[in-house]
C-alpha positions in Angstrom: -12.4 -0.8 -27.2 -10.7 2.2 -25.6 -8.9 3.2 -22.5 -10.4 5.4 -19.8 -11.6 8.7 -21.1 -10.3 11.9 -19.6 -13.7 12.5 -17.9 -13.8 9.0 -16.5 -10.3 9.5 -14.9 -11.4 12.9 -13.5 -14.6 11.4 -12.0 -12.7 8.5 -10.5 -10.0 10.7 -9.0 -12.6 13.1 -7.6 -14.6 10.4 -5.8 -11.5 8.6 -4.5 -9.6 11.7 -3.2 -12.3 14.0 -2.2 -15.0 11.7 -0.9 -13.1 8.5 0.0 -15.1 6.1 -2.1 -14.3 4.2 -5.3 -15.9 2.7 -8.4 -15.4 3.0 -12.1 -18.9 4.1 -13.0 -18.6 7.7 -14.2 -22.3 8.3 -13.9 -22.7 7.7 -10.2 -22.1 10.4 -7.6 -20.0 10.0 -4.5 -23.0 9.4 -2.2 -24.2 6.6 -4.5 -21.0 4.6 -4.3 -20.9 1.4 -2.3 -17.2 0.8 -1.7 -15.0 2.8 0.6 -11.5 3.6 -0.7 -8.4 2.5 1.2 -4.7 3.1 0.9 -1.8 0.9 2.0 0.3 2.7 4.6 3.8 1.6 5.5 4.8 1.7 9.2 7.4 4.5 8.6 4.5 6.7 7.5 2.7 6.5 10.8 4.2 9.3 12.9 4.0 8.4 16.6 5.2 11.9 17.7 2.8 13.7 15.4 1.0 15.4 18.3 4.3 16.9 19.5 5.0 18.2 16.0 1.5 19.7 15.6 1.7 21.4 19.0 4.7 23.4 17.7 3.6 25.4 14.6 5.9 27.9 12.9 4.8 31.2 11.4 8.0 31.7 9.5 11.3 30.0 8.6 13.2 31.4 11.7 10.5 30.0 14.0 10.7 26.6 12.4 14.5 26.6 12.7 14.4 27.6 16.4 12.1 24.6 17.1 14.7 22.1 15.9 17.8 23.2 17.7 19.2 21.1 20.5 16.9 20.8 23.5 14.1 22.6 21.6 10.6 21.0 21.4 11.3 19.3 18.0 14.9 18.3 18.6 15.2 14.6 17.5 11.7 14.8 15.9 12.2 17.1 13.0 15.4 17.4 11.0 16.2 21.0 9.8 17.3 20.8 6.2 16.4 24.4 5.5 20.0 25.8 5.3 21.5 26.1 1.9 24.2 23.6 2.8 21.7 21.0 3.8 19.7 21.1 0.6 18.9 17.8 -1.1 19.7 17.3 -4.8 16.8 15.5 -6.5 17.5 12.5 -8.7 15.6 12.0 -12.0 13.6 8.8 -11.9 14.9 6.5 -14.7 12.5 5.8 -17.5 10.0 8.5 -16.4 9.8 12.1 -17.7 9.5 15.1 -15.5 9.7 13.2 -12.2 12.5 13.6 -9.5 12.9 12.0 -6.1 14.9 12.9 -3.0 17.4 10.1 -2.2 20.1 9.7 0.5 22.7 9.3 -2.4 22.1 11.4 -5.5 21.8 9.2 -8.6 21.5 5.9 -6.7 17.8 4.9 -7.0 18.4 2.0 -4.7 19.6 4.3 -1.8 17.3 5.4 1.1 14.5 7.8 0.3 14.5 11.3 1.9 10.8 11.4 2.6 8.4 12.4 5.4 8.8 16.1 4.8 6.8 18.3 7.1 3.7 19.5 5.3 2.8 23.1 6.5 -1.0 22.2 6.4 -0.3 19.3 8.8 0.9 21.8 11.5 -1.8 24.5 11.6 -1.3 27.8 13.4 -3.6 28.9 16.1 -5.7 30.6 13.4 -6.0 27.4 11.4 -3.6 28.6 8.6 -0.6 26.4 7.6 2.8 26.7 9.2 4.5 28.4 6.3 7.8 28.1 8.2 8.0 24.4 7.4 7.3 24.8 3.6 9.9 23.4 1.1 11.8 25.7 -1.2 12.7 24.5 -4.7 15.9 25.7 -6.4 17.3 25.2 -9.9 20.9 24.5 -9.0 22.6 24.2 -5.6 21.4 27.0 -3.3 24.7 27.0 -1.6 26.4 28.2 -4.8 24.5 29.6 -7.8 21.1 28.0 -7.3 18.1 30.1 -8.3 14.7 29.9 -6.4 11.8 28.4 -8.3 8.7 30.1 -7.0 5.4 28.1 -6.5 3.9 30.3 -9.2 6.7 29.7 -11.8 5.3 28.3 -15.0 1.7 28.6 -13.8 -0.9 29.3 -16.6 -4.5 30.3 -16.8 -6.7 32.1 -14.3 -9.6 31.2 -12.0 -10.9 27.7 -12.5 -8.6 27.2 -15.4 -5.4 28.1 -13.4 -2.9 25.3 -13.3 0.6 25.1 -11.7 3.7 23.8 -13.3 5.2 21.8 -10.5 4.0 19.8 -7.4 6.0 18.7 -4.4 4.8 15.5 -2.6 5.9 16.0 1.0 5.1 12.4 2.1 7.2 10.7 -0.6 9.8 13.3 -1.4 8.8 13.4 -5.1 8.8 16.4 -7.5 6.4 16.4 -10.4 6.9 18.8 -13.3 4.5 19.6 -16.1 5.5 18.5 -19.6 6.1 22.2 -20.6 8.1 23.2 -17.6 11.7 22.4 -16.8 14.0 22.6 -13.8 17.4 21.4 -15.1 19.0 20.7 -11.7 16.3 20.6 -8.9 17.3 20.9 -5.2 15.0 21.3 -2.2 15.2 22.7 1.3 12.8 22.1 4.1 12.1 20.0 7.3 12.0 16.3 7.6 10.2 14.2 10.2 12.7 11.8 11.8 10.8 11.0 15.0 9.4 7.7 16.2 7.2 5.8 13.6 5.1 2.7 14.0 7.7 0.8 11.9 10.5 1.7 14.3 8.4 0.6 17.3 7.7 -2.8 15.9 11.3 -3.6 15.0 12.1 -7.1 13.7 9.0 -8.9 14.9 8.5 -12.0 12.9 5.1 -13.1 14.2 2.5 -11.8 16.6 -0.6 -13.8 17.4 -3.9 -13.0 19.2 -3.3 -9.3 19.9 -6.5 -7.7 21.1 -6.4 -4.0 20.6 -3.4 -2.2 22.2 0.3 -2.2 21.7 0.8 -5.6 23.3 -2.6 -5.8 25.1 -3.7 -9.3 25.8 -1.2 -11.0 23.5 -1.4 -14.8 23.8 2.0 -15.4 22.3 4.8 -13.3 20.7 7.6 -15.1 19.0 10.8 -14.3 17.2 11.2 -10.8 18.6 14.4 -9.4 17.2 15.4 -7.2 20.0 14.8 -3.5 20.2 11.9 -2.2 22.3 11.0 -5.7 23.7 14.5 -7.0 23.9 15.5 -10.5 23.0 12.5 -12.2 24.6 11.6 -15.5 22.8 8.1 -15.8 24.2 5.8 -13.6 26.3 2.5 -15.1 27.5 -0.6 -13.4 28.9 0.6 -9.9 29.0 -2.4 -8.0 30.5 -2.0 -4.6 28.8 0.9 -3.5 30.9 4.2 -1.8 29.9 7.1 -3.9 28.7 10.5 -2.4 29.7 13.7 -3.5 28.0 16.5 -4.7 30.3 19.4 -6.0 28.3 18.4 -9.4 26.9 15.4 -9.8 29.1 12.1 -8.0 29.7 10.3 -6.7 32.8 6.5 -6.4 32.9 5.7 -3.2 34.8 2.3 -1.9 36.0 1.1 1.1 34.0 1.7 4.5 35.7 -1.3 6.2 37.2 -1.4 9.7 35.8 -2.9 12.7 37.8 -5.2 10.6 40.1 -7.2 11.9 43.0 -6.5 10.9 46.6 -8.8 8.9 48.8 -9.6 12.0 50.8 -11.1 15.3 49.7 -9.6 18.6 50.8 -11.5 20.3 53.6 -9.2 23.0 54.8 -8.2 20.9 57.9 -6.5 17.6 56.9 -3.0 17.5 55.7 -2.7 13.7 55.2 -3.8 12.1 52.0 -3.6 8.4 50.9 -3.6 6.6 47.6 -5.8 3.6 46.7 -2.7 1.4 46.2 0.9 1.7 47.3 3.4 3.4 45.0 7.1 3.2 44.0 9.6 5.9 44.9 12.7 5.1 42.8 14.1 6.7 39.6 11.6 7.6 36.9 8.9 5.9 38.9 9.0 8.5 41.7 5.6 10.1 42.5 4.6 13.6 41.3 2.2 15.6 43.4 0.3 18.6 42.1 -1.5 21.3 44.0 -3.8 23.4 41.7 -1.7 22.2 38.7 1.7 23.2 40.3 4.2 20.4 40.8 5.1 20.2 44.5 8.6 19.6 46.0 9.0 16.7 48.5 11.2 16.4 51.5 11.3 17.7 55.1 10.6 21.4 55.2 9.3 21.4 51.6 5.7 21.0 50.3 5.1 17.4 51.4 6.6 14.2 52.7 5.6 10.6 52.2 5.1 7.8 54.6 4.0 4.2 54.9 0.6 3.9 56.7 1.4 0.3 57.8 4.8 1.1 59.1 8.3 0.9 57.7 8.7 -1.7 55.0 4.9 -1.9 54.2 5.1 0.4 51.2 4.4 4.1 50.5 0.8 5.2 50.3 0.6 8.4 52.3 1.3 12.0 51.3 1.7 14.5 54.2 1.3 18.1 53.1 3.1 20.9 55.1 -0.1 22.9 55.0 -3.8 22.2 55.1 -5.5 22.1 51.6 -8.5 24.3 51.2 -11.8 22.7 49.9 -11.6 24.8 46.7 -8.1 23.5 45.9 -7.2 20.5 43.8 -4.5 18.0 44.8 -3.7 15.0 42.6 -0.8 12.5 42.2 0.9 10.6 39.4 2.6 7.4 40.6 3.7 3.9 39.6 1.9 1.2 41.7 4.2 -1.0 43.7 4.6 -4.6 42.4 
């Protein structure tokens, strides 16, 4: 009897990581495997604001830093840890050689993990290349004092197919792996950390959800023991038909979903100035309508681009948009609005 051979381990890893399948037979190829591979993924690894991050690539460090300042596109989504004073000292993992981890408190393995670092390849530039501005930088010693940069090529050996690196940084977990023949006495890292909304933070302290059919709440039959962030302190919610749940203190309100960039009932013909919506809409706060003419947001009010009215008379509900000008047949007018209850 013997453990897995080196070749068996290589074949298993290749099929699992490259082709997404898994079995222990070293003689079968990836296309001959029966079982798909799967990984367990915690809620805090599902980045809800990933699209916003990916829409803001960075060609260099300065560009990445500019994206994270207050009011910039990634403010509150990505934490800038690139400055020397914001470097994270890595803790050696007890009982394991050549492995370090980024923790909120150095040396305390029970403290929170500093993970979810932004992988440059996850945010491609327009040309498809990685956003090098988000890359981590490894130092031997504190970069704010006497720390020395450790290049990605440091300790690398061999050439071509035989070339191998001496250290690997796992962006998702905040773990540094060193080869047995390479040493970094006091590793520190700089970079950028995703701190935006995750699936785990959306769920909160939900104890039990039953009969959820396909969307965030969807057609839930019953939701119990909700511990009170995005849904509030509701004890039971029945027959929610896919609408939006809005927190209001200790209670919840079920609001109709907003209709985004919808056409009017009428088509522009160069003559008419009055357009109506299929249903009446709300005009208060964030629910206020938005009217677009050829993609340009219009300003409402007397003397401006348009006014609104109620076709059935005062008190019957808003459903009519009156433009200050006739809309040409080749133009496009659309509206975003929240339907009235």
